N, CA and C atoms of all chains as a GROMACS GRO file, in nm:
protein
  603
    1MET      N    1   9.539  -2.537   4.413
    1MET     CA    2   9.510  -2.592   4.280
    1MET      C    3   9.625  -2.680   4.234
    2LEU      N    4   9.590  -2.792   4.175
    2LEU     CA    5   9.690  -2.888   4.130
    2LEU      C    6   9.734  -2.856   3.988
    3HIS      N    7   9.865  -2.833   3.972
    3HIS     CA    8   9.919  -2.809   3.838
    3HIS      C    9   9.998  -2.931   3.795
    4THR      N   10   9.951  -2.999   3.695
    4THR     CA   11  10.023  -3.116   3.646
    4THR      C   12  10.066  -3.092   3.502
    5SER      N   13  10.173  -3.159   3.464
    5SER     CA   14  10.213  -3.153   3.323
    5SER      C   15  10.118  -3.242   3.244
    6HIS      N   16  10.121  -3.226   3.114
    6HIS     CA   17  10.034  -3.308   3.030
    6HIS      C   18  10.069  -3.457   3.047
    7PHE      N   19  10.200  -3.487   3.056
    7PHE     CA   20  10.242  -3.627   3.067
    7PHE      C   21  10.200  -3.686   3.201
    8ALA      N   22  10.211  -3.608   3.308
    8ALA     CA   23  10.168  -3.657   3.440
    8ALA      C   24  10.017  -3.685   3.438
    9ALA      N   25   9.942  -3.598   3.370
    9ALA     CA   26   9.797  -3.620   3.359
    9ALA      C   27   9.769  -3.748   3.282
   10VAL      N   28   9.846  -3.774   3.176
   10VAL     CA   29   9.830  -3.898   3.099
   10VAL      C   30   9.857  -4.020   3.187
   11LEU      N   31   9.966  -4.013   3.267
   11LEU     CA   32  10.000  -4.126   3.354
   11LEU      C   33   9.890  -4.154   3.456
   12LEU      N   34   9.840  -4.048   3.518
   12LEU     CA   35   9.734  -4.065   3.618
   12LEU      C   36   9.607  -4.121   3.554
   13PHE      N   37   9.571  -4.063   3.440
   13PHE     CA   38   9.451  -4.110   3.368
   13PHE      C   39   9.466  -4.259   3.333
   14ALA      N   40   9.582  -4.295   3.277
   14ALA     CA   41   9.606  -4.434   3.236
   14ALA      C   42   9.601  -4.528   3.356
   15LEU      N   43   9.657  -4.485   3.468
   15LEU     CA   44   9.659  -4.569   3.588
   15LEU      C   45   9.518  -4.601   3.636
   16PHE      N   46   9.437  -4.497   3.656
   16PHE     CA   47   9.302  -4.519   3.709
   16PHE      C   48   9.214  -4.596   3.610
   17ALA      N   49   9.220  -4.559   3.484
   17ALA     CA   50   9.137  -4.627   3.384
   17ALA      C   51   9.178  -4.774   3.371
   18SER      N   52   9.309  -4.801   3.376
   18SER     CA   53   9.356  -4.939   3.360
   18SER      C   54   9.313  -5.027   3.477
   19VAL      N   55   9.314  -4.971   3.597
   19VAL     CA   56   9.270  -5.048   3.714
   19VAL      C   57   9.124  -5.093   3.696
   20VAL      N   58   9.038  -4.999   3.657
   20VAL     CA   59   8.896  -5.033   3.642
   20VAL      C   60   8.876  -5.126   3.523
   21PHE      N   61   8.945  -5.101   3.412
   21PHE     CA   62   8.934  -5.191   3.297
   21PHE      C   63   8.977  -5.333   3.334
   22GLY      N   64   9.089  -5.344   3.403
   22GLY     CA   65   9.139  -5.476   3.441
   22GLY      C   66   9.040  -5.552   3.526
   23ILE      N   67   8.982  -5.484   3.625
   23ILE     CA   68   8.889  -5.550   3.717
   23ILE      C   69   8.760  -5.591   3.646
   24THR      N   70   8.712  -5.504   3.558
   24THR     CA   71   8.581  -5.529   3.499
   24THR      C   72   8.584  -5.618   3.375
   25GLN      N   73   8.696  -5.624   3.306
   25GLN     CA   74   8.698  -5.695   3.178
   25GLN      C   75   8.756  -5.836   3.186
   26ARG      N   76   8.813  -5.874   3.298
   26ARG     CA   77   8.870  -6.008   3.312
   26ARG      C   78   8.820  -6.071   3.441
   27GLU      N   79   8.835  -6.204   3.453
   27GLU     CA   80   8.772  -6.274   3.565
   27GLU      C   81   8.868  -6.317   3.677
   28THR      N   82   8.987  -6.360   3.642
   28THR     CA   83   9.080  -6.406   3.747
   28THR      C   84   9.178  -6.294   3.781
   29PRO      N   85   9.225  -6.289   3.906
   29PRO     CA   86   9.317  -6.181   3.947
   29PRO      C   87   9.441  -6.170   3.859
   30ARG      N   88   9.496  -6.285   3.818
   30ARG     CA   89   9.616  -6.283   3.735
   30ARG      C   90   9.589  -6.218   3.600
   31ARG      N   91   9.475  -6.256   3.541
   31ARG     CA   92   9.440  -6.199   3.409
   31ARG      C   93   9.400  -6.052   3.423
   32MET      N   94   9.339  -6.016   3.536
   32MET     CA   95   9.306  -5.875   3.561
   32MET      C   96   9.432  -5.791   3.563
   33PHE      N   97   9.533  -5.841   3.636
   33PHE     CA   98   9.659  -5.768   3.649
   33PHE      C   99   9.726  -5.751   3.512
   34ARG      N  100   9.730  -5.862   3.438
   34ARG     CA  101   9.796  -5.856   3.307
   34ARG      C  102   9.721  -5.763   3.211
   35TYR      N  103   9.589  -5.767   3.215
   35TYR     CA  104   9.512  -5.680   3.127
   35TYR      C  105   9.526  -5.533   3.168
   36GLY      N  106   9.535  -5.509   3.299
   36GLY     CA  107   9.557  -5.372   3.347
   36GLY      C  108   9.690  -5.317   3.298
   37ILE      N  109   9.795  -5.400   3.308
   37ILE     CA  110   9.928  -5.358   3.258
   37ILE      C  111   9.921  -5.331   3.108
   38TYR      N  112   9.852  -5.418   3.036
   38TYR     CA  113   9.837  -5.404   2.891
   38TYR      C  114   9.767  -5.271   2.856
   39CYS      N  115   9.657  -5.242   2.925
   39CYS     CA  116   9.583  -5.117   2.899
   39CYS      C  117   9.668  -4.995   2.932
   40PHE      N  118   9.738  -5.002   3.046
   40PHE     CA  119   9.822  -4.889   3.087
   40PHE      C  120   9.929  -4.861   2.980
   41THR      N  121   9.994  -4.967   2.934
   41THR     CA  122  10.097  -4.951   2.831
   41THR      C  123  10.038  -4.892   2.704
   42LEU      N  124   9.923  -4.944   2.662
   42LEU     CA  125   9.861  -4.892   2.540
   42LEU      C  126   9.822  -4.745   2.554
   43PHE      N  127   9.765  -4.708   2.670
   43PHE     CA  128   9.727  -4.568   2.693
   43PHE      C  129   9.849  -4.476   2.679
   44VAL      N  130   9.955  -4.511   2.750
   44VAL     CA  131  10.073  -4.424   2.754
   44VAL      C  132  10.143  -4.421   2.618
   45CYS      N  133  10.163  -4.538   2.560
   45CYS     CA  134  10.234  -4.543   2.431
   45CYS      C  135  10.155  -4.471   2.321
   46SER      N  136  10.024  -4.492   2.319
   46SER     CA  137   9.945  -4.425   2.214
   46SER      C  138   9.947  -4.274   2.234
   47ALA      N  139   9.949  -4.227   2.360
   47ALA     CA  140   9.956  -4.082   2.384
   47ALA      C  141  10.090  -4.026   2.334
   48VAL      N  142  10.200  -4.101   2.359
   48VAL     CA  143  10.332  -4.055   2.314
   48VAL      C  144  10.339  -4.054   2.161
   49VAL      N  145  10.290  -4.161   2.098
   49VAL     CA  146  10.295  -4.169   1.950
   49VAL      C  147  10.210  -4.058   1.888
   50LEU      N  148  10.087  -4.040   1.939
   50LEU     CA  149  10.000  -3.936   1.883
   50LEU      C  150  10.060  -3.797   1.904
   51SER      N  151  10.126  -3.776   2.018
   51SER     CA  152  10.190  -3.647   2.043
   51SER      C  153  10.298  -3.619   1.938
   52TRP      N  154  10.378  -3.722   1.908
   52TRP     CA  155  10.482  -3.703   1.805
   52TRP      C  156  10.419  -3.679   1.668
   53VAL      N  157  10.312  -3.750   1.637
   53VAL     CA  158  10.243  -3.730   1.508
   53VAL      C  159  10.193  -3.587   1.496
   54MET      N  160  10.129  -3.538   1.603
   54MET     CA  161  10.077  -3.401   1.600
   54MET      C  162  10.190  -3.299   1.591
   55PHE      N  163  10.302  -3.329   1.661
   55PHE     CA  164  10.418  -3.239   1.656
   55PHE      C  165  10.472  -3.230   1.513
   56LEU      N  166  10.482  -3.345   1.446
   56LEU     CA  167  10.536  -3.347   1.311
   56LEU      C  168  10.440  -3.282   1.211
   57ILE      N  169  10.309  -3.301   1.232
   57ILE     CA  170  10.211  -3.237   1.143
   57ILE      C  171  10.215  -3.086   1.160
   58ALA      N  172  10.234  -3.040   1.283
   58ALA     CA  173  10.229  -2.896   1.311
   58ALA      C  174  10.353  -2.822   1.259
   59ARG      N  175  10.461  -2.897   1.230
   59ARG     CA  176  10.585  -2.828   1.185
   59ARG      C  177  10.571  -2.774   1.043
   60MET      N  178   7.486  -8.624   2.615
   60MET     CA  179   7.358  -8.556   2.588
   60MET      C  180   7.378  -8.460   2.470
   61LEU      N  181   7.290  -8.466   2.369
   61LEU     CA  182   7.312  -8.390   2.246
   61LEU      C  183   7.250  -8.252   2.249
   62TYR      N  184   7.158  -8.224   2.338
   62TYR     CA  185   7.094  -8.094   2.340
   62TYR      C  186   7.123  -8.022   2.472
   63SER      N  187   7.111  -7.888   2.468
   63SER     CA  188   7.140  -7.810   2.587
   63SER      C  189   7.020  -7.804   2.679
   64GLN      N  190   7.045  -7.812   2.807
   64GLN     CA  191   6.936  -7.800   2.905
   64GLN      C  192   6.928  -7.662   2.965
   65LYS      N  193   7.001  -7.568   2.903
   65LYS     CA  194   7.003  -7.432   2.957
   65LYS      C  195   6.863  -7.372   2.948
   66GLY      N  196   6.810  -7.320   3.054
   66GLY     CA  197   6.679  -7.257   3.054
   66GLY      C  198   6.565  -7.354   3.072
   67MET      N  199   6.592  -7.485   3.068
   67MET     CA  200   6.485  -7.584   3.084
   67MET      C  201   6.459  -7.608   3.233
   68ALA      N  202   6.344  -7.663   3.261
   68ALA     CA  203   6.305  -7.682   3.401
   68ALA      C  204   6.361  -7.812   3.457
   69THR      N  205   6.491  -7.828   3.445
   69THR     CA  206   6.554  -7.946   3.504
   69THR      C  207   6.571  -7.923   3.653
   70ALA      N  208   6.603  -8.031   3.724
   70ALA     CA  209   6.619  -8.019   3.870
   70ALA      C  210   6.732  -7.922   3.905
   71ALA      N  211   6.843  -7.929   3.827
   71ALA     CA  212   6.956  -7.840   3.856
   71ALA      C  213   6.920  -7.694   3.831
   72ASN      N  214   6.849  -7.667   3.719
   72ASN     CA  215   6.810  -7.530   3.689
   72ASN      C  216   6.711  -7.474   3.790
   73LYS      N  217   6.618  -7.560   3.835
   73LYS     CA  218   6.521  -7.515   3.935
   73LYS      C  219   6.591  -7.474   4.063
   74GLN      N  220   6.697  -7.550   4.097
   74GLN     CA  221   6.771  -7.518   4.220
   74GLN      C  222   6.839  -7.382   4.206
   75VAL      N  223   6.899  -7.356   4.089
   75VAL     CA  224   6.967  -7.228   4.066
   75VAL      C  225   6.868  -7.113   4.072
   76VAL      N  226   6.752  -7.129   4.004
   76VAL     CA  227   6.650  -7.024   4.005
   76VAL      C  228   6.602  -6.998   4.146
   77GLY      N  229   6.584  -7.106   4.221
   77GLY     CA  230   6.539  -7.092   4.359
   77GLY      C  231   6.639  -7.015   4.444
   78GLN      N  232   6.768  -7.044   4.423
   78GLN     CA  233   6.872  -6.974   4.500
   78GLN      C  234   6.873  -6.826   4.464
   79ASN      N  235   6.862  -6.796   4.332
   79ASN     CA  236   6.866  -6.655   4.290
   79ASN      C  237   6.749  -6.575   4.343
   80SER      N  238   6.630  -6.635   4.340
   80SER     CA  239   6.512  -6.561   4.384
   80SER      C  240   6.515  -6.536   4.535
   81GLN      N  241   6.594  -6.617   4.608
   81GLN     CA  242   6.600  -6.598   4.753
   81GLN      C  243   6.699  -6.488   4.791
   82GLN      N  244   6.781  -6.442   4.694
   82GLN     CA  245   6.889  -6.352   4.731
   82GLN      C  246   6.851  -6.204   4.723
   83GLY      N  247   6.725  -6.173   4.705
   83GLY     CA  248   6.682  -6.035   4.712
   83GLY      C  249   6.684  -5.961   4.580
   84PHE      N  250   6.690  -5.829   4.591
   84PHE     CA  251   6.676  -5.741   4.475
   84PHE      C  252   6.800  -5.750   4.385
   85VAL      N  253   6.778  -5.792   4.260
   85VAL     CA  254   6.890  -5.817   4.168
   85VAL      C  255   6.966  -5.689   4.133
   86TYR      N  256   6.897  -5.578   4.126
   86TYR     CA  257   6.958  -5.453   4.080
   86TYR      C  258   7.025  -5.373   4.192
   87LEU      N  259   7.022  -5.426   4.314
   87LEU     CA  260   7.080  -5.351   4.426
   87LEU      C  261   7.230  -5.321   4.407
   88PRO      N  262   7.314  -5.420   4.366
   88PRO     CA  263   7.456  -5.387   4.344
   88PRO      C  264   7.476  -5.283   4.234
   89LEU      N  265   7.391  -5.288   4.131
   89LEU     CA  266   7.402  -5.191   4.022
   89LEU      C  267   7.374  -5.050   4.072
   90ILE      N  268   7.266  -5.034   4.147
   90ILE     CA  269   7.227  -4.902   4.196
   90ILE      C  270   7.326  -4.853   4.302
   91ALA      N  271   7.363  -4.943   4.394
   91ALA     CA  272   7.458  -4.905   4.499
   91ALA      C  273   7.593  -4.868   4.440
   92GLY      N  274   7.636  -4.945   4.340
   92GLY     CA  275   7.764  -4.918   4.274
   92GLY      C  276   7.763  -4.786   4.199
   93TRP      N  277   7.648  -4.749   4.145
   93TRP     CA  278   7.638  -4.620   4.076
   93TRP      C  279   7.640  -4.505   4.178
   94LEU      N  280   7.563  -4.520   4.286
   94LEU     CA  281   7.554  -4.411   4.384
   94LEU      C  282   7.685  -4.391   4.460
   95VAL      N  283   7.747  -4.500   4.504
   95VAL     CA  284   7.874  -4.491   4.578
   95VAL      C  285   7.976  -4.582   4.508
   96PRO      N  286   8.083  -4.527   4.454
   96PRO     CA  287   8.181  -4.609   4.382
   96PRO      C  288   8.234  -4.724   4.468
   97GLY      N  289   8.226  -4.845   4.412
   97GLY     CA  290   8.276  -4.964   4.482
   97GLY      C  291   8.173  -5.034   4.569
   98ALA      N  292   8.062  -4.967   4.598
   98ALA     CA  293   7.963  -5.024   4.692
   98ALA      C  294   7.898  -5.150   4.635
   99GLY      N  295   7.882  -5.157   4.504
   99GLY     CA  296   7.824  -5.276   4.442
   99GLY      C  297   7.909  -5.400   4.468
  100HIS      N  298   8.040  -5.383   4.458
  100HIS     CA  299   8.130  -5.495   4.483
  100HIS      C  300   8.138  -5.527   4.633
  101PHE      N  301   8.131  -5.422   4.716
  101PHE     CA  302   8.131  -5.448   4.861
  101PHE      C  303   8.009  -5.531   4.901
  102LEU      N  304   7.893  -5.502   4.842
  102LEU     CA  305   7.772  -5.579   4.873
  102LEU      C  306   7.789  -5.726   4.837
  103LEU      N  307   7.869  -5.752   4.734
  103LEU     CA  308   7.890  -5.890   4.689
  103LEU      C  309   8.014  -5.953   4.756
  104ARG      N  310   8.067  -5.881   4.854
  104ARG     CA  311   8.184  -5.927   4.931
  104ARG      C  312   8.309  -5.942   4.846
  105LYS      N  313   8.318  -5.862   4.741
  105LYS     CA  314   8.441  -5.858   4.659
  105LYS      C  315   8.521  -5.739   4.710
  106TRP      N  316   8.583  -5.756   4.827
  106TRP     CA  317   8.643  -5.642   4.897
  106TRP      C  318   8.759  -5.581   4.819
  107GLY      N  319   8.847  -5.665   4.769
  107GLY     CA  320   8.965  -5.613   4.697
  107GLY      C  321   8.927  -5.534   4.574
  108ARG      N  322   8.837  -5.590   4.494
  108ARG     CA  323   8.792  -5.522   4.373
  108ARG      C  324   8.723  -5.390   4.408
  109GLY      N  325   8.639  -5.396   4.515
  109GLY     CA  326   8.566  -5.276   4.556
  109GLY      C  327   8.659  -5.164   4.598
  110VAL      N  328   8.762  -5.200   4.676
  110VAL     CA  329   8.858  -5.098   4.723
  110VAL      C  330   8.931  -5.034   4.604
  111LEU      N  331   8.975  -5.118   4.511
  111LEU     CA  332   9.048  -5.065   4.395
  111LEU      C  333   8.959  -4.976   4.309
  112ILE      N  334   8.835  -5.017   4.289
  112ILE     CA  335   8.742  -4.936   4.208
  112ILE      C  336   8.712  -4.805   4.280
  113ALA      N  337   8.685  -4.813   4.410
  113ALA     CA  338   8.655  -4.691   4.486
  113ALA      C  339   8.775  -4.596   4.483
  114ALA      N  340   8.896  -4.650   4.503
  114ALA     CA  341   9.016  -4.565   4.501
  114ALA      C  342   9.034  -4.500   4.365
  115SER      N  343   9.009  -4.576   4.259
  115SER     CA  344   9.027  -4.521   4.124
  115SER      C  345   8.926  -4.411   4.095
  116VAL      N  346   8.800  -4.438   4.123
  116VAL     CA  347   8.696  -4.339   4.089
  116VAL      C  348   8.706  -4.216   4.179
  117PHE      N  349   8.721  -4.239   4.311
  117PHE     CA  350   8.737  -4.124   4.402
  117PHE      C  351   8.862  -4.045   4.367
  118GLY      N  352   8.972  -4.118   4.339
  118GLY     CA  353   9.098  -4.052   4.306
  118GLY      C  354   9.086  -3.967   4.181
  119MET      N  355   9.025  -4.024   4.079
  119MET     CA  356   9.013  -3.949   3.953
  119MET      C  357   8.921  -3.828   3.971
  120PHE      N  358   8.811  -3.848   4.045
  120PHE     CA  359   8.716  -3.738   4.066
  120PHE      C  360   8.782  -3.626   4.147
  121SER      N  361   8.852  -3.663   4.254
  121SER     CA  362   8.912  -3.560   4.340
  121SER      C  363   9.029  -3.490   4.270
  122LEU      N  364   9.105  -3.565   4.189
  122LEU     CA  365   9.210  -3.499   4.111
  122LEU      C  366   9.150  -3.401   4.011
  123GLY      N  367   9.038  -3.440   3.952
  123GLY     CA  368   8.969  -3.349   3.860
  123GLY      C  369   8.927  -3.220   3.929
  124LEU      N  370   8.874  -3.235   4.051
  124LEU     CA  371   8.835  -3.116   4.128
  124LEU      C  372   8.958  -3.032   4.165
  125ALA      N  373   9.068  -3.102   4.204
  125ALA     CA  374   9.191  -3.031   4.242
  125ALA      C  375   9.250  -2.954   4.125
  126MET      N  376   9.224  -3.000   4.004
  126MET     CA  377   9.272  -2.929   3.884
  126MET      C  378   9.175  -2.818   3.842
  127LYS      N  379   9.078  -2.791   3.927
  127LYS     CA  380   8.975  -2.689   3.899
  127LYS      C  381   8.889  -2.728   3.780
  128GLY      N  382   8.860  -2.858   3.771
  128GLY     CA  383   8.775  -2.905   3.663
  128GLY      C  384   8.632  -2.856   3.680
  129ARG      N  385   8.562  -2.850   3.568
  129ARG     CA  386   8.425  -2.800   3.569
  129ARG      C  387   8.328  -2.915   3.592
  130ILE      N  388   8.228  -2.890   3.677
  130ILE     CA  389   8.118  -2.985   3.692
  130ILE      C  390   8.000  -2.928   3.614
  131TYR      N  391   7.948  -3.007   3.522
  131TYR     CA  392   7.841  -2.958   3.435
  131TYR      C  393   7.712  -2.935   3.516
  132THR      N  394   7.657  -2.818   3.500
  132THR     CA  395   7.534  -2.786   3.574
  132THR      C  396   7.413  -2.778   3.482
  133GLY      N  397   7.435  -2.768   3.355
  133GLY     CA  398   7.324  -2.762   3.261
  133GLY      C  399   7.369  -2.810   3.125
  134ALA      N  400   7.274  -2.828   3.035
  134ALA     CA  401   7.308  -2.879   2.903
  134ALA      C  402   7.257  -2.782   2.797
  135GLN      N  403   7.348  -2.693   2.752
  135GLN     CA  404   7.308  -2.596   2.649
  135GLN      C  405   7.328  -2.652   2.508
  136ASP      N  406   7.430  -2.734   2.488
  136ASP     CA  407   7.453  -2.794   2.356
  136ASP      C  408   7.486  -2.942   2.372
  137ILE      N  409   7.515  -3.006   2.259
  137ILE     CA  410   7.532  -3.153   2.262
  137ILE      C  411   7.655  -3.194   2.344
  138LEU      N  412   7.761  -3.113   2.339
  138LEU     CA  413   7.881  -3.146   2.417
  138LEU      C  414   7.854  -3.136   2.567
  139ASP      N  415   7.776  -3.034   2.604
  139ASP     CA  416   7.738  -3.020   2.745
  139ASP      C  417   7.653  -3.139   2.790
  140MET      N  418   7.564  -3.184   2.700
  140MET     CA  419   7.478  -3.298   2.735
  140MET      C  420   7.562  -3.423   2.758
  141LEU      N  421   7.662  -3.445   2.672
  141LEU     CA  422   7.748  -3.562   2.688
  141LEU      C  423   7.831  -3.552   2.817
  142GLY      N  424   7.881  -3.431   2.844
  142GLY     CA  425   7.958  -3.411   2.968
  142GLY      C  426   7.871  -3.432   3.091
  143MET      N  427   7.749  -3.384   3.082
  143MET     CA  428   7.654  -3.401   3.194
  143MET      C  429   7.624  -3.549   3.217
  144ALA      N  430   7.608  -3.624   3.107
  144ALA     CA  431   7.581  -3.768   3.118
  144ALA      C  432   7.699  -3.838   3.187
  145GLY      N  433   7.820  -3.799   3.149
  145GLY     CA  434   7.939  -3.857   3.212
  145GLY      C  435   7.946  -3.821   3.359
  146ASP      N  436   7.919  -3.695   3.391
  146ASP     CA  437   7.922  -3.650   3.531
  146ASP      C  438   7.819  -3.724   3.616
  147LEU      N  439   7.701  -3.749   3.559
  147LEU     CA  440   7.595  -3.817   3.634
  147LEU      C  441   7.636  -3.958   3.675
  148GLY      N  442   7.731  -4.017   3.601
  148GLY     CA  443   7.781  -4.150   3.636
  148GLY      C  444   7.848  -4.154   3.772
  149ASN      N  445   7.888  -4.038   3.825
  149ASN     CA  446   7.953  -4.034   3.957
  149ASN      C  447   7.856  -4.052   4.072
  150GLY      N  448   7.726  -4.053   4.043
  150GLY     CA  449   7.626  -4.077   4.146
  150GLY      C  450   7.622  -3.969   4.252
  151LEU      N  451   7.634  -4.011   4.378
  151LEU     CA  452   7.622  -3.916   4.490
  151LEU      C  453   7.734  -3.813   4.491
  152LEU      N  454   7.853  -3.852   4.442
  152LEU     CA  455   7.965  -3.756   4.436
  152LEU      C  456   7.924  -3.632   4.356
  153PHE      N  457   7.861  -3.656   4.242
  153PHE     CA  458   7.817  -3.547   4.156
  153PHE      C  459   7.709  -3.463   4.226
  154LEU      N  460   7.612  -3.532   4.286
  154LEU     CA  461   7.502  -3.460   4.350
  154LEU      C  462   7.552  -3.375   4.467
  155VAL      N  463   7.641  -3.432   4.549
  155VAL     CA  464   7.696  -3.358   4.664
  155VAL      C  465   7.773  -3.235   4.616
  156CYS      N  466   7.854  -3.254   4.512
  156CYS     CA  467   7.933  -3.140   4.461
  156CYS      C  468   7.842  -3.033   4.400
  157ARG      N  469   7.733  -3.075   4.337
  157ARG     CA  470   7.638  -2.979   4.283
  157ARG      C  471   7.573  -2.898   4.396
  158VAL      N  472   7.534  -2.970   4.502
  158VAL     CA  473   7.467  -2.903   4.615
  158VAL      C  474   7.563  -2.807   4.685
  159LEU      N  475   7.688  -2.852   4.705
  159LEU     CA  476   7.786  -2.769   4.776
  159LEU      C  477   7.849  -2.662   4.686
  160GLY      N  478   7.823  -2.669   4.559
  160GLY     CA  479   7.880  -2.570   4.467
  160GLY      C  480   8.029  -2.589   4.443
  161VAL      N  481   8.076  -2.713   4.460
  161VAL     CA  482   8.218  -2.742   4.436
  161VAL      C  483   8.240  -2.756   4.285
  162GLY      N  484   8.362  -2.719   4.242
  162GLY     CA  485   8.392  -2.730   4.099
  162GLY      C  486   8.379  -2.596   4.031
  163ALA      N  487   8.464  -2.576   3.930
  163ALA     CA  488   8.465  -2.446   3.863
  163ALA      C  489   8.345  -2.431   3.769
  164ASP      N  490   8.299  -2.306   3.752
  164ASP     CA  491   8.191  -2.280   3.658
  164ASP      C  492   8.245  -2.269   3.515
  165GLN      N  493   8.363  -2.210   3.505
  165GLN     CA  494   8.424  -2.190   3.374
  165GLN      C  495   8.565  -2.248   3.373
  166VAL      N  496   8.604  -2.304   3.259
  166VAL     CA  497   8.741  -2.353   3.244
  166VAL      C  498   8.830  -2.235   3.208
  167GLN      N  499   8.927  -2.205   3.296
  167GLN     CA  500   9.009  -2.086   3.274
  167GLN      C  501   9.156  -2.118   3.246
  168VAL      N  502   9.204  -2.233   3.292
  168VAL     CA  503   9.343  -2.271   3.268
  168VAL      C  504   9.347  -2.409   3.203
  169THR      N  505   9.465  -2.445   3.150
  169THR     CA  506   9.477  -2.571   3.077
  169THR      C  507   9.448  -2.691   3.166
  170THR      N  508   9.502  -2.688   3.289
  170THR     CA  509   9.480  -2.802   3.378
  170THR      C  510   9.333  -2.820   3.414
  171ALA      N  511   9.257  -2.710   3.411
  171ALA     CA  512   9.114  -2.722   3.438
  171ALA      C  513   9.044  -2.802   3.329
  172ASP      N  514   9.095  -2.793   3.207
  172ASP     CA  515   9.039  -2.873   3.099
  172ASP      C  516   9.067  -3.021   3.122
  173TYR      N  517   9.189  -3.053   3.168
  173TYR     CA  518   9.218  -3.192   3.205
  173TYR      C  519   9.125  -3.236   3.318
  174GLY      N  520   9.109  -3.149   3.416
  174GLY     CA  521   9.027  -3.182   3.533
  174GLY      C  522   8.884  -3.213   3.494
  175THR      N  523   8.829  -3.135   3.402
  175THR     CA  524   8.692  -3.160   3.356
  175THR      C  525   8.681  -3.299   3.295
  176LYS      N  526   8.781  -3.336   3.216
  176LYS     CA  527   8.778  -3.470   3.153
  176LYS      C  528   8.797  -3.579   3.259
  177PHE      N  529   8.879  -3.553   3.359
  177PHE     CA  530   8.897  -3.651   3.467
  177PHE      C  531   8.763  -3.680   3.536
  178ILE      N  532   8.687  -3.573   3.563
  178ILE     CA  533   8.558  -3.590   3.632
  178ILE      C  534   8.460  -3.668   3.546
  179VAL      N  535   8.456  -3.636   3.417
  179VAL     CA  536   8.364  -3.708   3.326
  179VAL      C  537   8.404  -3.855   3.317
  180VAL      N  538   8.534  -3.883   3.299
  180VAL     CA  539   8.578  -4.022   3.284
  180VAL      C  540   8.561  -4.100   3.414
  181ALA      N  541   8.577  -4.033   3.529
  181ALA     CA  542   8.550  -4.101   3.657
  181ALA      C  543   8.406  -4.152   3.660
  182GLY      N  544   8.314  -4.071   3.611
  182GLY     CA  545   8.173  -4.112   3.605
  182GLY      C  546   8.152  -4.230   3.512
  183LEU      N  547   8.218  -4.226   3.395
  183LEU     CA  548   8.202  -4.336   3.299
  183LEU      C  549   8.262  -4.466   3.354
  184LEU      N  550   8.376  -4.455   3.421
  184LEU     CA  551   8.437  -4.575   3.482
  184LEU      C  552   8.347  -4.631   3.592
  185ASN      N  553   8.282  -4.541   3.666
  185ASN     CA  554   8.193  -4.586   3.773
  185ASN      C  555   8.074  -4.662   3.716
  186VAL      N  556   8.023  -4.618   3.600
  186VAL     CA  557   7.912  -4.689   3.537
  186VAL      C  558   7.957  -4.829   3.495
  187ILE      N  559   8.077  -4.839   3.436
  187ILE     CA  560   8.131  -4.970   3.396
  187ILE      C  561   8.142  -5.061   3.519
  188ALA      N  562   8.192  -5.006   3.630
  188ALA     CA  563   8.208  -5.085   3.752
  188ALA      C  564   8.073  -5.129   3.807
  189ALA      N  565   7.972  -5.041   3.799
  189ALA     CA  566   7.839  -5.076   3.850
  189ALA      C  567   7.778  -5.188   3.766
  190VAL      N  568   7.797  -5.182   3.635
  190VAL     CA  569   7.746  -5.289   3.548
  190VAL      C  570   7.820  -5.420   3.577
  191ASP      N  571   7.949  -5.410   3.607
  191ASP     CA  572   8.027  -5.530   3.643
  191ASP      C  573   7.970  -5.593   3.770
  192ALA      N  574   7.936  -5.509   3.868
  192ALA     CA  575   7.876  -5.561   3.992
  192ALA      C  576   7.743  -5.630   3.961
  193HIS      N  577   7.665  -5.574   3.869
  193HIS     CA  578   7.538  -5.637   3.831
  193HIS      C  579   7.564  -5.773   3.765
  194ASN      N  580   7.664  -5.779   3.680
  194ASN     CA  581   7.698  -5.906   3.614
  194ASN      C  582   7.743  -6.011   3.715
  195LEU      N  583   7.817  -5.967   3.816
  195LEU     CA  584   7.858  -6.060   3.923
  195LEU      C  585   7.734  -6.111   3.998
  196ARG      N  586   7.641  -6.020   4.022
  196ARG     CA  587   7.520  -6.055   4.098
  196ARG      C  588   7.433  -6.154   4.023
  197THR      N  589   7.421  -6.137   3.890
  197THR     CA  590   7.336  -6.226   3.813
  197THR      C  591   7.406  -6.357   3.774
  198GLY      N  592   7.537  -6.364   3.802
  198GLY     CA  593   7.610  -6.486   3.770
  198GLY      C  594   7.667  -6.488   3.630
  199ARG      N  595   7.652  -6.376   3.556
  199ARG     CA  596   7.707  -6.370   3.421
  199ARG      C  597   7.860  -6.367   3.425
  200LYS      N  598   7.914  -6.322   3.539
  200LYS     CA  599   8.059  -6.317   3.557
  200LYS      C  600   8.090  -6.371   3.696
  201SER      N  601   8.206  -6.432   3.710
  201SER     CA  602   8.242  -6.487   3.842
  201SER      C  603   8.352  -6.406   3.906
   0.00000   0.00000   0.00000
């Protein structure tokens, strides 16, 4: 059984989702790559920000 | 020219319609892409895109299984129905796992909850990829 931390799961999720989003939502390889990087960054950063928000609310 | 000739029976449009009708079943990449991740793009000779999509969907699905994620077998409430709909997006992967009894029946650990979501999202990504293959086939996207 695979035991991953929450952050590792976020990274894996962001990686796979960003690859598919990049390929399907843009037309040229360069724009696909840039959009994939953009989605990956947004996924990871939003997860970190929301985690801090929930941490502060829970205190 | 002040008006659009899109959809009109001009010589250029007739040629395009003729080419499309000769290329066979329009929905084949959509169905193939749903049943086997990446197959829709492979049919259209988009090898790089197909490999990346297949790796992403297979990777996410298998990681979900490795985390002891649950594969939905029935729909008792609305959340189960939504999860089942997401799982069905995996096509043959879902059917094979159902037949072989792979996947946990109950979520017992935290990582299994992540795994269940990985499997559902893999299905949803596969549907997006299959629709993309259909758009490539119809010429809506290049």
